[in-house]
C-alpha positions in Angstrom: -17.4 127.2 -49.8 -16.5 130.8 -49.4 -15.1 132.5 -46.3 -18.3 134.0 -45.6 -20.3 130.7 -45.8 -17.8 129.2 -43.3 -18.0 132.0 -41.0 -21.9 131.9 -41.3 -21.7 128.2 -40.5 -19.6 128.6 -37.5 -21.7 131.5 -36.2 -24.9 129.7 -36.7 -23.9 126.3 -35.2 -21.2 127.5 -32.6 -23.1 126.1 -29.6 -23.6 122.8 -31.2 -19.8 122.6 -32.1 -18.8 123.7 -28.6 -21.2 121.1 -27.0 -19.9 118.4 -29.3 -16.1 119.2 -28.5 -17.0 119.2 -24.7 -18.8 115.9 -25.1 -15.9 114.3 -26.8 -13.5 115.5 -24.2 -15.6 114.1 -21.5 -16.0 110.8 -23.3 -12.2 110.6 -23.6 -11.7 111.3 -19.9 -14.4 108.7 -18.9 -12.7 106.1 -21.2 -9.3 106.7 -19.7 -10.6 106.4 -16.1 -12.6 103.2 -17.0 -9.5 101.5 -18.6 -7.3 102.5 -15.5 -9.9 101.2 -13.1 -10.4 97.9 -15.0 -6.6 97.5 -15.1 -6.3 98.2 -11.3 -9.3 95.9 -10.3 -9.3 92.4 -11.7 -13.0 91.5 -11.7 -14.2 88.0 -10.7 -17.1 86.4 -12.5 -19.5 87.7 -9.9 -18.4 91.2 -10.2 -16.4 91.3 -7.0 -12.9 92.6 -6.9 -9.8 90.6 -6.3 -8.0 92.2 -3.5 -4.2 91.6 -2.7 -4.3 90.1 0.8 -1.3 90.2 3.1 0.2 86.7 3.0 0.9 86.9 6.7 -2.9 87.3 7.6 -4.9 84.0 8.0 -8.1 83.9 9.9 -9.3 81.0 11.9 -12.9 79.7 11.6 -14.8 81.9 14.2 -17.2 79.0 15.1 -15.8 75.6 15.9 -16.9 73.1 13.3 -18.8 76.1 11.6 -20.3 75.7 8.2 -20.6 78.6 5.7 -24.4 78.9 4.9 -24.2 81.9 2.7 -21.1 83.2 0.8 -20.1 86.7 0.0 -21.4 88.3 -3.2 -20.7 91.7 -4.3 -23.2 91.9 -7.2 -24.7 88.5 -7.6 -28.0 88.4 -5.8 -28.6 85.9 -2.8 -32.2 85.4 -1.5 -32.8 86.7 2.1 -35.4 84.4 3.5 -36.2 86.8 6.4 -36.8 89.9 4.2 -38.1 87.9 1.3 -36.0 89.7 -1.2 -32.8 89.2 -3.4 -29.9 91.3 -2.4 -26.0 91.4 -2.6 -24.6 89.7 0.5 -21.2 91.4 1.4 -20.4 88.9 4.2 -20.3 85.3 5.0 -22.9 83.7 7.3 -21.5 80.9 9.5 -23.6 78.4 11.4 -22.7 76.1 14.1 -24.3 74.4 17.1 -27.0 76.5 18.8 -25.5 79.5 20.9 -22.0 78.5 19.5 -19.1 80.5 20.8 -17.9 83.1 18.3 -14.0 83.5 18.3 -12.0 86.4 17.1 -10.6 85.3 13.7 -7.4 87.4 14.2 -5.8 89.3 16.9 -6.5 93.0 17.2 -8.2 95.8 19.2 -12.0 96.0 19.8 -13.0 99.2 18.0 -16.5 99.3 19.0 -19.4 97.2 20.4 -22.8 98.2 19.1 -26.4 97.2 18.6 -28.7 97.9 15.7 -32.2 96.6 14.8 -31.1 95.0 11.6 -27.7 93.6 12.6 -28.4 92.8 16.3 -25.3 93.0 18.5 -22.1 93.8 16.7 -18.3 93.7 17.6 -15.9 95.5 15.3 -12.2 94.6 15.7 -9.4 96.6 14.1 -6.3 94.7 12.8 -3.1 96.2 11.3 -2.8 97.6 7.7 -6.4 98.9 7.3 -8.0 95.5 8.1 -11.2 95.3 10.1 -13.6 92.4 11.1 -17.2 93.0 12.0 -19.2 90.2 13.8 -22.9 90.7 14.0 -26.1 88.7 15.1 -24.2 88.1 18.4 -25.5 87.5 21.9 -23.7 87.4 25.2 -20.9 89.8 24.1 -17.8 89.2 26.4 -15.6 92.2 25.1 -15.9 96.0 25.2 -14.5 98.8 23.1 -10.7 99.2 23.7 -10.1 95.6 24.7 -7.3 93.8 23.0 -8.1 90.3 21.8 -6.0 87.5 20.5 -6.8 85.1 17.7 -9.3 82.6 19.2 -10.5 84.7 22.2 -14.3 84.3 22.7 -16.3 87.6 21.8 -19.9 86.4 22.1 -22.2 83.6 20.9 -24.0 83.2 17.6 -27.7 84.0 17.8 -30.6 85.6 16.0 -30.2 89.1 17.2 -29.9 90.2 13.6 -33.4 91.0 12.6 -32.6 91.1 8.9 -31.6 87.4 9.0 -33.5 86.1 12.0 -35.3 83.3 10.0 -31.9 81.7 9.4 -31.5 80.7 13.0 -28.5 81.1 15.3 -25.5 82.1 13.1 -22.6 84.7 12.7 -22.8 87.3 10.1 -19.0 88.1 9.4 -18.0 91.2 7.3 -14.3 92.0 6.4 -13.1 95.5 5.5 -9.9 96.4 3.9 -9.3 100.1 3.8 -12.9 100.7 4.6 -14.1 98.5 1.6 -16.0 95.3 2.2 -14.0 92.2 0.8 -14.6 88.6 0.8 -13.8 87.0 4.1 -12.8 83.8 2.4 -9.7 85.7 1.1 -8.4 85.3 4.7 -10.5 82.5 6.3 -9.0 79.1 6.5 -11.8 76.6 5.9 -11.8 72.8 5.2 -12.1 73.6 1.5 -8.7 75.2 1.3 
C-alpha cells in the first residue's frame, strides 16, 4: 500500500475511525465502572445489595407477636393483591392483632408525619449515621415532627390506611433507609428466626 493509498483511506473513512475509537474508549470506561461497582456491592440472589450494618444497631419487632407477611425484595417481584400486579417490595409488611400498637424499632427523632393516598399515614424517624425508618399504613398516630422517641415507644396502630395494600388487612409497612437508599429491614430487625 502506498502513502497515497493510506492517506486516501484515512481521509475517506476518518469519521468511521474516529467514531470507532470513541466507542472503544466509552466501552472501556463503562467496563471499569461496572467492575468497580460489582466489587463494591456484593449482590444477593434476588439482586439486592448487601449493606454493612452498624453492629450496635438492632431493631425490635415493631408489633408485639408480629408476623412478617411480605419480605423485602429489590428486584424479585412480589404480587400485590390490592393493585393486582407484580412489583418489587422494598419494605417488610408486618401483621399482628387488629389495630395492634406500632412501636419505634429504634430510638431517634421524628423527622416528619405525613399522609399520602397510597401509603396512608406515615411516620419517618431519623436515627444516627444516615439511618431512617419509615412506618406507613398507620392509624391513631401518637407522635409529631420533632418528637424524640425511644426504642419501644408507641407511634401509632397498624391499619389499612395504605390504599396500595388495603386488601391485606391491618398491617405495618416498614421501610428502612441507609444514606437515602432503601435497604432490607431484616438486616437490623430481630425476629424469632435469628
